[in-house]
C-alpha positions in Angstrom: 0.0 -0.3 -0.1 2.8 2.1 0.8 4.9 1.8 -2.1 1.5 2.5 -4.3 1.5 6.1 -2.7 4.8 7.0 -2.6 4.9 5.9 -6.5 1.6 7.5 -7.5 1.8 10.2 -10.2 1.3 12.3 -8.4 4.5 11.6 -6.8 6.5 11.4 -10.0 5.3 15.0 -11.7 5.6 17.1 -9.0 8.9 15.5 -7.9 10.3 15.5 -11.9 8.9 19.2 -12.2 10.3 20.3 -8.7 13.5 18.3 -10.0 13.5 20.5 -12.9 12.2 24.2 -10.6 16.2 23.3 -9.5 17.7 23.1 -12.1 16.4 25.7 -14.4 17.6 27.5 -10.5 21.0 26.9 -11.3 20.9 27.3 -14.8 19.7 31.4 -14.7 22.7 31.8 -11.8 25.3 30.4 -14.5 23.8 32.5 -17.1 24.0 35.7 -15.1 27.3 34.4 -13.4 29.0 34.4 -16.7 27.0 38.0 -17.7 30.2 39.6 -18.9 31.7 36.3 -20.1 33.0 37.3 -24.1 31.5 34.2 -26.3 29.4 33.2 -23.1 26.8 31.2 -24.6 23.2 31.0 -22.3 22.0 27.9 -21.6 18.1 26.8 -20.1 16.1 24.6 -19.2 13.4 21.9 -21.2 10.8 20.2 -19.1 7.3 21.2 -19.4 7.6 20.8 -23.5 8.8 16.9 -22.4 6.4 16.4 -20.3 3.2 17.2 -22.3 4.4 15.1 -25.1 4.9 12.0 -22.1 1.3 12.6 -21.0 -0.5 13.4 -24.0 2.1 11.5 -27.1 -0.7 11.1 -29.2 -0.6 14.8 -30.1 1.8 15.4 -33.2 2.1 11.5 -33.9 1.6 11.3 -37.7 2.2 8.2 -38.5 -0.4 6.0 -36.4 0.5 2.7 -35.9 -1.6 -0.6 -36.4 -1.6 -4.3 -36.0 -2.2 -6.3 -39.8 -1.6 -9.2 -38.4 -2.8 -11.3 -35.3 0.4 -12.6 -34.8 2.0 -9.2 -34.3 2.9 -7.5 -30.8 -0.4 -5.4 -30.0 0.2 -2.0 -30.4 1.1 0.1 -26.9 2.1 3.7 -26.4 6.4 3.7 -26.2 7.6 4.3 -22.6 8.7 8.1 -22.9 10.1 9.7 -19.3 10.2 13.2 -19.6 13.9 14.2 -17.4 15.0 17.9 -17.5 18.1 18.3 -19.9 20.3 21.2 -20.4 20.1 23.3 -23.6 22.5 25.9 -25.1 21.6 28.9 -26.8 24.2 29.4 -30.1 21.6 31.0 -32.3 22.1 34.4 -30.8 24.3 37.3 -30.0 23.3 40.4 -27.8 26.4 42.3 -27.7 30.0 43.0 -29.2 31.5 40.0 -27.6 28.9 37.8 -28.7 28.1 37.0 -25.2 23.8 36.7 -25.7 22.9 36.8 -22.0 20.1 39.4 -21.5 20.2 40.3 -17.8 15.9 41.2 -18.3 15.4 38.2 -19.6 16.9 36.0 -16.7 16.1 37.5 -14.2 12.1 37.3 -15.0 13.2 34.0 -16.3 13.8 33.2 -12.5 11.0 35.2 -11.3 8.7 32.7 -13.5 11.0 30.2 -12.3 10.2 30.9 -8.4 7.1 30.8 -8.6 6.7 27.4 -10.8 8.6 26.4 -7.4 6.3 27.3 -5.0 3.2 25.7 -6.7 4.9 22.7 -7.0 6.0 22.6 -3.6 2.6 23.4 -2.4 0.9 21.4 -4.8 3.4 18.3 -2.6 2.8 20.0 0.3 -1.2 19.5 -0.4 -0.8 16.1 -1.6 0.9 14.9 1.3 -1.5 16.4 3.6 -4.5 15.3 2.2 -2.5 11.4 2.7 -1.5 11.9 6.1 -5.6 13.2 6.7 -6.4 10.2 5.4 -4.5 8.1 7.0 -5.1 9.6 10.7 -8.7 9.5 10.0 -8.9 6.2 8.4 -7.1 5.2 12.1 -9.9 6.6 14.4 
């Protein structure tokens, strides 16, 4: 029973979301720290788009798989587990020294990430509180 609770999708998705927010905070801090480094290229964390592909694999799938014979293996979704990944933006340049860090954009991104992190931790806290309430109320 405890394994089912701890391995629930809520724990999994919220945990990975918090991990992505932590990683994003580190990447933004690194971008800001290198704002005056010549030829430095900013990085960003991609997670939400990957998670959407995990949760909704049919969207954007142009070649649906079809069983053409009874002895073929059943058609199922490929298991794809979204993990946060760091991507470097090599396509832009902000200044003459080829650095592409925009402090305004980084500060806006860090504020947005803080809101995202707070939402994830609040959701996880609410979920744990509900579980605690169910466990303590069922014992009476």
